[in-house]
VEXVO-123440 format. One record per residue: residue number from 0; residue in one letter; x, y, z of N, C-alpha, C in turn. Coordinates in pm, 1 decimal, decimal comma. Layout:
{loke->NUM; tornu->a; neast->X; nnorth->Y; nup->Z; caeast->X; canorth->Y; caup->Z; ceast->X; cnorth->Y; cup->Z} .
...
***
This chain:
{loke->0; tornu->x; neast->-2679,9; nnorth->1495,2; nup->9074,6; caeast->-2655,4; canorth->1397,1; caup->9178,0; ceast->-2546,0; cnorth->1301,5; cup->9131,2} .
{loke->1; tornu->x; neast->-2460,4; nnorth->1263,5; nup->9221,8; caeast->-2352,1; canorth->1171,6; caup->9189,3; ceast->-2386,5; cnorth->1031,4; cup->9238,1} .
{loke->2; tornu->x; neast->-2342,8; nnorth->932,6; nup->9161,9; caeast->-2369,2; canorth->791,9; caup->9190,2; ceast->-2238,9; cnorth->727,1; cup->9236,0} .
{loke->3; tornu->x; neast->-2243,7; nnorth->652,1; nup->9344,5; caeast->-2125,2; canorth->582,7; caup->9394,6; ceast->-2092,9; cnorth->466,8; cup->9300,4} .
{loke->4; tornu->x; neast->-1967,5; nnorth->460,4; nup->9259,1; caeast->-1920,8; canorth->356,4; caup->9167,2; ceast->-1798,1; cnorth->288,7; cup->9228,0} .
{loke->5; tornu->x; neast->-1759,4; nnorth->177,9; nup->9168,5; caeast->-1637,3; canorth->109,9; caup->9208,8; ceast->-1566,5; cnorth->58,4; cup->9084,8} .
{loke->6; tornu->x; neast->-1438,6; nnorth->39,5; nup->9096,1; caeast->-1361,6; canorth->-19,3; caup->8987,7; ceast->-1394,0; cnorth->-167,1; cup->8986,0} .
{loke->7; tornu->x; neast->-1459,2; nnorth->-212,9; nup->8878,1; caeast->-1499,5; canorth->-353,1; caup->8875,2; ceast->-1399,9; cnorth->-441,5; cup->8801,8} .
{loke->8; tornu->x; neast->-1328,4; nnorth->-382,9; nup->8706,1; caeast->-1223,3; canorth->-460,5; caup->8640,5; ceast->-1131,0; cnorth->-369,2; cup->8562,5} .
{loke->9; tornu->x; neast->-1016,0; nnorth->-425,2; nup->8534,2; caeast->-915,7; canorth->-355,9; caup->8455,4; ceast->-863,8; cnorth->-454,4; cup->8351,7} .
{loke->10; tornu->x; neast->-861,7; nnorth->-410,5; nup->8228,3; caeast->-818,7; canorth->-496,5; caup->8118,0; ceast->-691,6; cnorth->-435,7; cup->8059,0} .
{loke->11; tornu->x; neast->-581,0; nnorth->-506,1; nup->8078,4; caeast->-452,2; canorth->-459,3; caup->8027,3; ceast->-408,9; cnorth->-550,0; cup->7913,1} .
{loke->12; tornu->x; neast->-390,3; nnorth->-487,9; nup->7799,7; caeast->-338,3; canorth->-557,4; caup->7681,5; ceast->-211,6; cnorth->-482,7; cup->7641,7} .
{loke->13; tornu->x; neast->-97,7; nnorth->-534,5; nup->7682,3; caeast->28,3; canorth->-461,6; caup->7671,6; ceast->67,3; cnorth->-424,6; cup->7529,1} .
{loke->14; tornu->x; neast->14,7; nnorth->-493,4; nup->7430,9; caeast->51,2; canorth->-463,9; caup->7292,4; ceast->-54,4; cnorth->-379,3; cup->7222,8} .
{loke->15; tornu->x; neast->-135,2; nnorth->-310,8; nup->7302,5; caeast->-241,1; canorth->-226,0; caup->7251,0; ceast->-228,9; cnorth->-89,1; cup->7317,6} .
{loke->16; tornu->x; neast->-253,5; nnorth->17,3; nup->7244,5; caeast->-244,1; canorth->152,0; caup->7300,5; ceast->-356,8; cnorth->183,5; cup->7398,8} .
{loke->17; tornu->x; neast->-469,4; nnorth->115,6; nup->7384,3; caeast->-586,1; canorth->147,3; caup->7465,0; ceast->-615,3; cnorth->35,3; cup->7564,5} .
{loke->18; tornu->x; neast->-617,9; nnorth->72,6; nup->7691,4; caeast->-653,0; canorth->-20,0; caup->7798,6; ceast->-792,7; cnorth->18,3; cup->7846,9} .
{loke->19; tornu->x; neast->-856,0; nnorth->-70,1; nup->7922,1; caeast->-993,3; canorth->-44,7; caup->7966,1; ceast->-1004,2; cnorth->-64,3; cup->8116,8} .
{loke->20; tornu->x; neast->-1069,5; nnorth->32,9; nup->8181,3; caeast->-1116,9; canorth->10,6; caup->8317,3; ceast->-1268,2; cnorth->16,3; cup->8311,3} .
{loke->21; tornu->x; neast->-1331,2; nnorth->-59,4; nup->8395,9; caeast->-1477,1; canorth->-58,8; caup->8399,6; ceast->-1522,0; cnorth->-16,1; cup->8538,7} .
{loke->22; tornu->x; neast->-1613,3; nnorth->79,0; nup->8542,3; caeast->-1673,6; canorth->122,0; caup->8667,3; ceast->-1812,9; cnorth->62,4; cup->8677,6} .
{loke->23; tornu->x; neast->-1847,8; nnorth->20,7; nup->8798,4; caeast->-1978,8; canorth->-40,7; caup->8823,4; ceast->-2044,8; cnorth->31,1; cup->8940,3} .
{loke->24; tornu->x; neast->-2172,9; nnorth->53,5; nup->8925,1; caeast->-2251,7; canorth->117,4; caup->9030,1; ceast->-2249,1; cnorth->31,2; cup->9156,0} .
{loke->25; tornu->x; neast->-2228,0; nnorth->95,0; nup->9269,4; caeast->-2228,6; canorth->24,3; caup->9397,1; ceast->-2373,5; cnorth->4,9; cup->9439,5} .
{loke->26; tornu->x; neast->-2408,8; nnorth->-119,6; nup->9467,6; caeast->-2542,7; canorth->-150,4; caup->9517,3; ceast->-2528,6; cnorth->-219,9; cup->9651,7} .
{loke->27; tornu->x; neast->-2637,1; nnorth->-226,9; nup->9724,8; caeast->-2635,3; canorth->-293,6; caup->9855,2; ceast->-2632,1; cnorth->-444,7; cup->9841,5} .
{loke->28; tornu->x; neast->-2671,1; nnorth->-494,4; nup->9726,1; caeast->-2683,5; canorth->-637,6; caup->9702,2; ceast->-2560,9; cnorth->-687,7; cup->9626,2} .
{loke->29; tornu->x; neast->-2500,9; nnorth->-793,8; nup->9673,6; caeast->-2381,1; canorth->-849,0; caup->9610,1; ceast->-2409,4; cnorth->-910,9; cup->9473,6} .
{loke->30; tornu->x; neast->-2536,1; nnorth->-927,6; nup->9436,9; caeast->-2569,9; canorth->-991,2; caup->9309,3; ceast->-2565,0; cnorth->-894,6; cup->9191,6} .
{loke->31; tornu->x; neast->-2514,1; nnorth->-773,4; nup->9214,6; caeast->-2502,4; canorth->-671,6; caup->9111,1; ceast->-2637,1; cnorth->-618,3; cup->9063,4} .
{loke->32; tornu->x; neast->-2738,9; nnorth->-629,0; nup->9146,3; caeast->-2867,3; canorth->-568,0; caup->9114,9; ceast->-2904,2; cnorth->-473,1; cup->9227,5} .
{loke->33; tornu->x; neast->-2982,8; nnorth->-372,3; nup->9194,3; caeast->-3024,1; canorth->-278,2; caup->9297,9; ceast->-3153,8; cnorth->-323,5; cup->9363,1} .
{loke->34; tornu->x; neast->-3208,8; nnorth->-239,5; nup->9451,0; caeast->-3328,3; canorth->-277,7; caup->9526,7; ceast->-3451,5; cnorth->-299,1; cup->9439,6} .
{loke->35; tornu->x; neast->-3450,5; nnorth->-249,2; nup->9317,3; caeast->-3562,7; canorth->-269,6; caup->9226,2; ceast->-3542,2; cnorth->-390,9; cup->9136,4} .
{loke->36; tornu->x; neast->-3431,2; nnorth->-459,8; nup->9155,8; caeast->-3404,8; canorth->-578,2; caup->9075,1; ceast->-3338,8; cnorth->-547,9; cup->8941,8} .
{loke->37; tornu->x; neast->-3301,4; nnorth->-422,9; nup->8918,6; caeast->-3234,4; canorth->-389,4; caup->8793,3; ceast->-3084,3; cnorth->-405,8; cup->8810,2} .
{loke->38; tornu->x; neast->-3019,3; nnorth->-433,6; nup->8702,2; caeast->-2875,2; canorth->-455,1; caup->8707,0; ceast->-2801,4; cnorth->-327,0; cup->8741,8} .
{loke->39; tornu->x; neast->-2691,4; nnorth->-343,4; nup->8814,1; caeast->-2606,0; canorth->-229,3; caup->8842,7; ceast->-2550,6; cnorth->-177,2; cup->8710,7} .
{loke->40; tornu->x; neast->-2546,2; nnorth->-48,4; nup->8697,9; caeast->-2497,0; canorth->12,8; caup->8574,4; ceast->-2344,6; cnorth->7,4; cup->8570,8} .
{loke->41; tornu->x; neast->-2292,9; nnorth->-17,4; nup->8451,2; caeast->-2148,9; canorth->-22,0; caup->8431,3; ceast->-2114,3; cnorth->53,3; cup->8303,8} .
{loke->42; tornu->x; neast->-1990,1; nnorth->97,9; nup->8295,8; caeast->-1941,3; canorth->154,8; caup->8171,4; ceast->-1788,9; cnorth->150,9; cup->8170,4} .
{loke->43; tornu->x; neast->-1731,4; nnorth->140,0; nup->8051,1; caeast->-1585,2; canorth->136,5; caup->8039,4; ceast->-1528,0; cnorth->276,3; cup->8015,0} .
{loke->44; tornu->x; neast->-1402,5; nnorth->291,6; nup->8052,1; caeast->-1325,5; canorth->410,4; caup->8019,7; ceast->-1194,5; cnorth->361,7; cup->7958,4} .
{loke->45; tornu->x; neast->-1163,6; nnorth->411,6; nup->7840,5; caeast->-1037,1; canorth->377,9; caup->7775,8; ceast->-926,8; cnorth->463,4; cup->7837,0} .
{loke->46; tornu->x; neast->-815,0; nnorth->399,0; nup->7872,7; caeast->-703,1; canorth->470,4; caup->7933,9; ceast->-572,2; cnorth->422,0; cup->7871,7} .
{loke->47; tornu->x; neast->-465,5; nnorth->486,0; nup->7905,4; caeast->-334,1; canorth->448,4; caup->7854,8; ceast->-272,5; cnorth->334,7; cup->7934,0} .
{loke->48; tornu->x; neast->-172,2; nnorth->272,7; nup->7875,6; caeast->-104,6; canorth->158,7; caup->7939,1; ceast->-38,1; cnorth->199,0; cup->8070,7} .
{loke->49; tornu->x; neast->29,5; nnorth->312,1; nup->8073,3; caeast->98,1; canorth->355,6; caup->8195,2; ceast->0,9; cnorth->373,2; cup->8310,6} .
{loke->50; tornu->x; neast->-113,7; nnorth->435,5; nup->8283,4; caeast->-214,6; canorth->456,7; caup->8387,3; ceast->-274,5; cnorth->323,7; cup->8432,5} .
{loke->51; tornu->x; neast->-300,2; nnorth->233,6; nup->8337,4; caeast->-355,2; canorth->102,1; caup->8371,7; ceast->-258,0; cnorth->24,9; cup->8460,6} .
{loke->52; tornu->x; neast->-130,5; nnorth->29,7; nup->8427,4; caeast->-30,9; canorth->-39,7; caup->8508,4; ceast->-19,5; cnorth->22,7; cup->8647,1} .
{loke->53; tornu->x; neast->-30,3; nnorth->155,8; nup->8655,4; caeast->-25,3; canorth->223,1; caup->8785,2; ceast->-145,0; cnorth->183,6; cup->8871,2} .
{loke->54; tornu->x; neast->-262,9; nnorth->178,3; nup->8810,9; caeast->-382,9; canorth->137,5; caup->8884,9; ceast->-366,5; cnorth->-5,3; cup->8934,6} .
{loke->55; tornu->x; neast->-323,6; nnorth->-93,9; nup->8846,6; caeast->-307,4; canorth->-234,4; caup->8885,6; ceast->-204,3; cnorth->-248,7; cup->8997,6} .
{loke->56; tornu->x; neast->-92,1; nnorth->-179,2; nup->8984,6; caeast->14,5; canorth->-187,1; caup->9085,1; ceast->-34,0; cnorth->-136,2; cup->9220,3} .
{loke->57; tornu->x; neast->-100,8; nnorth->-22,0; nup->9220,5; caeast->-148,5; canorth->35,6; caup->9346,4; ceast->-262,5; cnorth->-46,8; cup->9405,8} .
{loke->58; tornu->x; neast->-346,3; nnorth->-104,8; nup->9320,6; caeast->-456,0; canorth->-190,1; caup->9366,1; ceast->-402,6; cnorth->-314,4; cup->9436,3} .
{loke->59; tornu->x; neast->-295,6; nnorth->-369,6; nup->9382,6; caeast->-235,5; canorth->-491,1; caup->9438,8; ceast->-137,0; cnorth->-461,2; cup->9551,3} .
{loke->60; tornu->x; neast->-111,5; nnorth->-332,1; nup->9577,3; caeast->-19,3; canorth->-297,0; caup->9684,7; ceast->126,0; cnorth->-327,4; cup->9652,6} .
{loke->61; tornu->x; neast->159,6; nnorth->-330,1; nup->9524,7; caeast->296,6; canorth->-358,7; caup->9482,9; ceast->378,6; cnorth->-230,2; cup->9496,7} .
{loke->62; tornu->x; neast->482,2; nnorth->-236,9; nup->9577,1; caeast->565,1; canorth->-117,6; caup->9595,3; ceast->684,4; cnorth->-122,7; cup->9499,8} .
{loke->63; tornu->x; neast->732,4; nnorth->-4,5; nup->9468,9; caeast->850,0; canorth->7,6; caup->9383,9; ceast->952,2; cnorth->92,0; cup->9458,4} .
{loke->64; tornu->x; neast->1076,5; nnorth->89,7; nup->9411,3; caeast->1184,1; canorth->157,8; caup->9483,2; ceast->1166,8; cnorth->309,0; cup->9488,1} .
{loke->65; tornu->x; neast->1122,8; nnorth->368,9; nup->9379,2; caeast->1108,5; canorth->513,3; caup->9371,0; ceast->965,1; cnorth->548,7; cup->9331,1} .
{loke->66; tornu->x; neast->911,7; nnorth->657,3; nup->9385,4; caeast->773,2; canorth->693,3; caup->9353,2; ceast->756,6; cnorth->735,1; cup->9207,1} .
{loke->67; tornu->x; neast->647,5; nnorth->686,8; nup->9148,4; caeast->610,2; canorth->733,3; caup->9015,6; ceast->514,9; cnorth->852,1; cup->9033,8} .
{loke->68; tornu->x; neast->469,6; nnorth->908,1; nup->8923,9; caeast->391,8; canorth->1031,9; caup->8929,5; ceast->269,2; cnorth->1020,7; cup->9020,2} .
{loke->69; tornu->x; neast->195,3; nnorth->910,4; nup->9011,4; caeast->74,5; canorth->896,0; caup->9093,6; ceast->110,8; cnorth->886,4; cup->9241,5} .
{loke->70; tornu->x; neast->220,1; nnorth->816,5; nup->9272,2; caeast->267,7; canorth->807,5; caup->9410,0; ceast->311,5; cnorth->945,2; cup->9459,8} .
{loke->71; tornu->x; neast->380,9; nnorth->1017,4; nup->9372,9; caeast->429,2; canorth->1150,8; caup->9407,7; ceast->313,5; cnorth->1242,5; cup->9445,0} .
{loke->72; tornu->x; neast->210,6; nnorth->1245,9; nup->9363,1; caeast->98,4; canorth->1335,0; caup->9392,4; ceast->27,5; cnorth->1294,0; cup->9521,2} .
{loke->73; tornu->x; neast->8,4; nnorth->1164,8; nup->9542,9; caeast->-53,0; canorth->1118,2; caup->9667,5; ceast->31,8; cnorth->1160,1; cup->9786,9} .
{loke->74; tornu->x; neast->164,3; nnorth->1150,7; nup->9773,5; caeast->255,0; canorth->1191,5; caup->9880,9; ceast->247,9; cnorth->1342,0; cup->9906,0} .
{loke->75; tornu->x; neast->235,8; nnorth->1421,4; nup->9799,6; caeast->226,1; canorth->1566,7; caup->9813,9; ceast->98,5; cnorth->1603,5; cup->9889,4} .
{loke->76; tornu->x; neast->-13,7; nnorth->1544,8; nup->9850,6; caeast->-140,9; canorth->1573,0; caup->9918,3; ceast->-128,3; cnorth->1542,0; cup->10067,1} .
{loke->77; tornu->x; neast->-74,6; nnorth->1425,4; nup->10098,1; caeast->-59,7; canorth->1384,4; caup->10237,5; ceast->38,5; cnorth->1474,9; cup->10312,8} .
{loke->78; tornu->x; neast->150,9; nnorth->1508,9; nup->10250,2; caeast->251,7; canorth->1593,3; caup->10314,7; ceast->199,4; cnorth->1733,4; cup->10345,3} .
{loke->79; tornu->x; neast->103,9; nnorth->1779,9; nup->10267,2; caeast->45,1; canorth->1911,4; caup->10290,2; ceast->-65,3; cnorth->1908,3; cup->10396,3} .
{loke->80; tornu->x; neast->-87,3; nnorth->1790,8; nup->10454,6; caeast->-188,8; canorth->1778,3; caup->10557,6; ceast->-329,4; cnorth->1769,7; cup->10502,5} .
{loke->81; tornu->x; neast->-340,8; nnorth->1742,8; nup->10372,9; caeast->-471,6; canorth->1731,2; caup->10308,7; ceast->-509,4; cnorth->1583,7; cup->10296,3} .
{loke->82; tornu->x; neast->-635,9; nnorth->1560,6; nup->10260,2; caeast->-686,1; canorth->1425,1; caup->10244,9; ceast->-765,5; cnorth->1415,1; cup->10115,8} .
{loke->83; tornu->x; neast->-735,0; nnorth->1312,8; nup->10038,0; caeast->-815,4; canorth->1285,5; caup->9919,0; ceast->-943,5; cnorth->1218,0; cup->9965,6} .
{loke->84; tornu->x; neast->-1056,3; nnorth->1289,3; nup->9955,5; caeast->-1182,6; canorth->1237,9; caup->10007,2; ceast->-1258,3; cnorth->1154,0; cup->9905,6} .
{loke->85; tornu->x; neast->-1252,0; nnorth->1194,7; nup->9778,9; caeast->-1324,8; canorth->1120,0; caup->9675,9; ceast->-1272,9; cnorth->1158,1; cup->9539,0} .
{loke->86; tornu->x; neast->-1317,9; nnorth->1081,5; nup->9442,6; caeast->-1291,7; canorth->1106,5; caup->9301,2; ceast->-1428,8; cnorth->1121,7; cup->9237,3} .
{loke->87; tornu->x; neast->-1444,5; nnorth->1224,7; nup->9154,6; caeast->-1572,7; canorth->1244,3; caup->9087,9; ceast->-1551,5; cnorth->1256,5; cup->8938,1} .
{loke->88; tornu->x; neast->-1613,1; nnorth->1165,8; nup->8862,6; caeast->-1616,5; canorth->1177,7; caup->8717,0; ceast->-1734,6; cnorth->1269,6; cup->8689,3} .
{loke->89; tornu->x; neast->-1703,8; nnorth->1392,0; nup->8645,6; caeast->-1807,1; canorth->1495,2; caup->8643,8; ceast->-1851,5; cnorth->1540,7; cup->8505,9} .
{loke->90; tornu->x; neast->-1787,1; nnorth->1491,1; nup->8399,2; caeast->-1830,0; canorth->1533,1; caup->8266,8; ceast->-1784,9; cnorth->1432,5; cup->8161,6} .
{loke->91; tornu->x; neast->-1855,7; nnorth->1434,1; nup->8050,7; caeast->-1823,1; canorth->1355,0; caup->7932,3; ceast->-1850,3; cnorth->1445,8; cup->7813,5} .
{loke->92; tornu->x; neast->-1743,8; nnorth->1475,3; nup->7739,0; caeast->-1756,2; canorth->1567,2; caup->7627,0; ceast->-1674,0; cnorth->1514,8; cup->7510,7} .
{loke->93; tornu->x; neast->-1739,5; nnorth->1490,8; nup->7397,7; caeast->-1671,3; canorth->1444,0; caup->7277,7; ceast->-1590,5; cnorth->1316,6; cup->7305,5} .
{loke->94; tornu->x; neast->-1652,7; nnorth->1221,0; nup->7373,2; caeast->-1596,0; canorth->1090,5; caup->7406,6; ceast->-1480,9; cnorth->1097,6; cup->7506,3} .
{loke->95; tornu->x; neast->-1465,7; nnorth->1210,3; nup->7574,8; caeast->-1360,0; canorth->1226,7; caup->7674,2; ceast->-1422,6; cnorth->1248,4; cup->7811,0} .
{loke->96; tornu->x; neast->-1379,9; nnorth->1167,2; nup->7908,1; caeast->-1428,3; canorth->1180,3; caup->8044,8; ceast->-1342,1; cnorth->1280,9; cup->8120,6} .
{loke->97; tornu->x; neast->-1406,4; nnorth->1354,1; nup->8211,3; caeast->-1338,2; canorth->1451,0; caup->8296,7; ceast->-1366,2; cnorth->1414,4; cup->8441,7} .
{loke->98; tornu->x; neast->-1268,9; nnorth->1442,6; nup->8528,3; caeast->-1285,5; canorth->1407,6; caup->8669,1; ceast->-1221,0; cnorth->1513,2; cup->8757,5} .
{loke->99; tornu->x; neast->-1248,7; nnorth->1500,3; nup->8886,4; caeast->-1181,1; canorth->1584,2; caup->8985,3; ceast->-1130,9; cnorth->1496,4; cup->9099,1} .
{loke->100; tornu->x; neast->-1020,4; nnorth->1541,4; nup->9156,8; caeast->-975,1; canorth->1489,9; caup->9285,8; ceast->-1041,1; cnorth->1580,9; cup->9388,0} .
{loke->101; tornu->x; neast->-1118,6; nnorth->1525,9; nup->9477,1; caeast->-1188,6; canorth->1604,7; caup->9577,4; ceast->-1106,0; cnorth->1599,0; cup->9705,9} .
{loke->102; tornu->x; neast->-1031,7; nnorth->1705,9; nup->9730,3; caeast->-930,4; canorth->1709,4; caup->9835,2; ceast->-974,0; cnorth->1803,2; cup->9947,2} .
{loke->103; tornu->x; neast->-967,0; nnorth->1752,7; nup->10069,5; caeast->-997,1; canorth->1833,8; caup->10188,2; ceast->-864,3; cnorth->1890,3; cup->10239,3} .
{loke->104; tornu->x; neast->-851,4; nnorth->2022,5; nup->10232,6; caeast->-729,3; canorth->2087,9; caup->10279,6; ceast->-721,6; cnorth->2083,7; cup->10431,6} .
{loke->105; tornu->x; neast->-604,4; nnorth->2112,1; nup->10484,4; caeast->-583,1; canorth->2110,6; caup->10629,4; ceast->-674,9; cnorth->2209,6; cup->10701,1} .
{loke->106; tornu->x; neast->-713,2; nnorth->2319,4; nup->10633,3; caeast->-802,6; canorth->2418,2; caup->10695,3; ceast->-950,0; cnorth->2379,8; cup->10684,8} .
{loke->107; tornu->x; neast->-978,9; nnorth->2261,4; nup->10626,6; caeast->-1115,9; canorth->2212,4; caup->10617,5; ceast->-1185,4; cnorth->2240,0; cup->10486,2} .
{loke->108; tornu->x; neast->-1127,7; nnorth->2325,7; nup->10402,8; caeast->-1190,7; canorth->2357,8; caup->10274,8; ceast->-1179,4; cnorth->2239,3; cup->10178,8} .
{loke->109; tornu->x; neast->-1289,9; nnorth->2209,6; nup->10110,9; caeast->-1290,7; canorth->2104,3; caup->10009,2; ceast->-1264,0; cnorth->2169,2; cup->9874,5} .
{loke->110; tornu->x; neast->-1159,1; nnorth->2122,8; nup->9806,6; caeast->-1126,7; canorth->2176,1; caup->9675,2; ceast->-1136,5; cnorth->2064,4; cup->9572,0} .
{loke->111; tornu->x; neast->-1163,1; nnorth->2102,1; nup->9448,3; caeast->-1178,8; canorth->2006,8; caup->9339,2; ceast->-1069,3; cnorth->2035,1; cup->9236,9} .
{loke->112; tornu->x; neast->-981,4; nnorth->1936,6; nup->9218,3; caeast->-866,9; canorth->1952,1; caup->9129,9; ceast->-893,0; cnorth->1874,2; cup->9002,1} .
{loke->113; tornu->x; neast->-887,2; nnorth->1943,9; nup->8888,5; caeast->-911,6; canorth->1882,1; caup->8758,1; ceast->-815,4; cnorth->1765,7; cup->8734,9} .
{loke->114; tornu->x; neast->-867,4; nnorth->1655,4; nup->8682,6; caeast->-786,5; canorth->1535,9; caup->8662,4; ceast->-846,6; cnorth->1449,5; cup->8553,6} .
{loke->115; tornu->x; neast->-763,7; nnorth->1368,1; nup->8492,8; caeast->-817,3; canorth->1261,3; caup->8408,6; ceast->-868,2; cnorth->1152,4; cup->8502,8} .
{loke->116; tornu->x; neast->-977,0; nnorth->1084,3; nup->8468,3; caeast->-1027,4; canorth->978,8; caup->8555,9; ceast->-922,9; cnorth->872,1; cup->8587,0} .
{loke->117; tornu->x; neast->-843,7; nnorth->834,4; nup->8487,3; caeast->-743,9; canorth->729,7; caup->8508,7; ceast->-640,2; cnorth->772,3; cup->8612,1} .
{loke->118; tornu->x; neast->-596,0; nnorth->897,2; nup->8606,8; caeast->-499,2; canorth->945,8; caup->8704,8; ceast->-562,1; cnorth->953,7; cup->8843,4} .
{loke->119; tornu->x; neast->-683,9; nnorth->1004,2; nup->8850,7; caeast->-753,3; canorth->1014,8; caup->8979,2; ceast->-769,9; cnorth->876,8; cup->9042,6} .
{loke->120; tornu->x; neast->-810,4; nnorth->779,1; nup->8964,4; caeast->-829,1; canorth->643,9; caup->9016,3; ceast->-695,5; cnorth->584,3; cup->9058,0} .
{loke->121; tornu->x; neast->-591,7; nnorth->606,9; nup->8978,9; caeast->-458,9; canorth->556,4; caup->9014,8; ceast->-412,7; cnorth->614,6; cup->9148,3} .
{loke->122; tornu->x; neast->-444,3; nnorth->740,6; nup->9174,0; caeast->-403,6; canorth->803,9; caup->9299,1; ceast->-486,6; cnorth->751,5; cup->9416,0} .
{loke->123; tornu->x; neast->-617,3; nnorth->735,9; nup->9396,0; caeast->-706,7; canorth->703,0; caup->9506,6; ceast->-729,6; cnorth->556,5; cup->9535,0} .
{loke->124; tornu->x; neast->-700,6; nnorth->469,6; nup->9440,2; caeast->-739,9; canorth->328,7; caup->9454,2; ceast->-671,5; cnorth->258,9; cup->9571,1} .
{loke->125; tornu->x; neast->-546,4; nnorth->292,2; nup->9597,0; caeast->-473,8; canorth->225,5; caup->9705,1; ceast->-533,8; cnorth->256,1; cup->9841,2} .
{loke->126; tornu->x; neast->-592,3; nnorth->375,7; nup->9854,3; caeast->-651,4; canorth->415,3; caup->9981,7; ceast->-799,7; cnorth->388,4; cup->9992,4} .
{loke->127; tornu->x; neast->-856,8; nnorth->321,1; nup->9895,0; caeast->-999,5; canorth->292,3; caup->9899,6; ceast->-1086,0; cnorth->416,8; cup->9891,1} .
{loke->128; tornu->x; neast->-1037,8; nnorth->517,7; nup->9822,5; caeast->-1111,3; canorth->643,2; caup->9809,5; ceast->-1236,5; cnorth->620,0; cup->9724,7} .
{loke->129; tornu->x; neast->-1352,0; nnorth->666,7; nup->9769,5; caeast->-1474,6; canorth->643,9; caup->9692,5; ceast->-1472,6; cnorth->715,4; cup->9557,1} .
{loke->130; tornu->x; neast->-1535,5; nnorth->650,9; nup->9459,8; caeast->-1547,6; canorth->703,7; caup->9324,4; ceast->-1694,1; cnorth->737,7; cup->9300,8} .
{loke->131; tornu->x; neast->-1718,6; nnorth->857,8; nup->9251,8; caeast->-1853,9; canorth->900,2; caup->9217,7; ceast->-1857,8; cnorth->939,4; cup->9069,9} .
{loke->132; tornu->x; neast->-1973,6; nnorth->920,1; nup->9009,1; caeast->-1995,0; canorth->961,1; caup->8871,3; ceast->-2124,8; cnorth->1041,4; cup->8868,0} .
{loke->133; tornu->x; neast->-2118,1; nnorth->1158,8; nup->8807,9; caeast->-2238,1; canorth->1241,2; caup->8794,2; ceast->-2342,8; cnorth->1163,8; cup->8714,2} .
{loke->134; tornu->x; neast->-2466,5; nnorth->1172,9; nup->8755,3; caeast->-2574,5; canorth->1098,3; caup->8690,1; ceast->-2578,9; cnorth->1126,0; cup->8540,6} .
{loke->135; tornu->x; neast->-2564,0; nnorth->1250,8; nup->8498,0; caeast->-2570,9; canorth->1281,4; caup->8355,1; ceast->-2454,8; cnorth->1216,6; cup->8278,7} .
{loke->136; tornu->x; neast->-2340,1; nnorth->1200,5; nup->8342,8; caeast->-2225,5; canorth->1134,3; caup->8279,7; ceast->-2253,6; cnorth->985,2; cup->8265,9} .
{loke->137; tornu->x; neast->-2307,4; nnorth->925,8; nup->8369,1; caeast->-2340,5; canorth->783,5; caup->8366,6; ceast->-2442,9; cnorth->754,0; cup->8257,6} .
{loke->138; tornu->x; neast->-2544,7; nnorth->835,9; nup->8248,9; caeast->-2646,7; canorth->816,9; caup->8144,1; ceast->-2587,7; cnorth->832,7; cup->8005,5} .
{loke->139; tornu->x; neast->-2503,7; nnorth->933,9; nup->7985,7; caeast->-2440,2; canorth->956,1; caup->7854,3; ceast->-2345,0; cnorth->841,6; cup->7819,6} .
{loke->140; tornu->x; neast->-2268,7; nnorth->795,3; nup->7916,0; caeast->-2175,4; canorth->684,8; caup->7891,4; ceast->-2250,0; cnorth->558,1; cup->7851,1} .
{loke->141; tornu->x; neast->-2361,3; nnorth->532,0; nup->7916,2; caeast->-2439,1; canorth->413,1; caup->7884,1; ceast->-2503,8; cnorth->425,9; cup->7745,3} .
{loke->142; tornu->x; neast->-2543,6; nnorth->546,1; nup->7707,0; caeast->-2597,9; canorth->566,2; caup->7572,5; ceast->-2489,5; cnorth->541,2; cup->7466,5} .
{loke->143; tornu->x; neast->-2367,8; nnorth->585,8; nup->7493,6; caeast->-2257,7; canorth->564,3; caup->7399,6; ceast->-2227,3; cnorth->416,3; cup->7382,1} .
{loke->144; tornu->x; neast->-2248,7; nnorth->338,1; nup->7487,1; caeast->-2223,7; canorth->194,1; caup->7482,0; ceast->-2329,1; cnorth->119,2; cup->7400,5} .
{loke->145; tornu->x; neast->-2449,0; nnorth->175,5; nup->7394,4; caeast->-2560,8; canorth->106,6; caup->7326,5; ceast->-2544,1; cnorth->104,0; cup->7177,5} .
***
């Protein structure tokens, strides 16, 4: 089962190789707790500076003169008549997260394209594309944090 998540923060430290994005479980309550009163689950993902800057730029709606790689891929998906429906972080192996772009083709078929989570989020964040994390990945990520 996949859990709906959202990008809760992005930490950019330009003089560091590792940037951080944090995903937080989406709950119905704005207080960051679920219906049982437990805190929404969160976990960080370490990403590169270029990806962090792309996420921040697309999140803020900052346009640039020429498309960068994330813009290019989003444009290709749209030009082919497809729609990015969701992003799914589907595995965690040896401290590396894996994700898919869940794309609905023009013929209606849903395909899953292998991606790094940071790239998938950079592509989908501007369009408000939902982010999902497989339950086993969320549990493993939280254990690694402990």
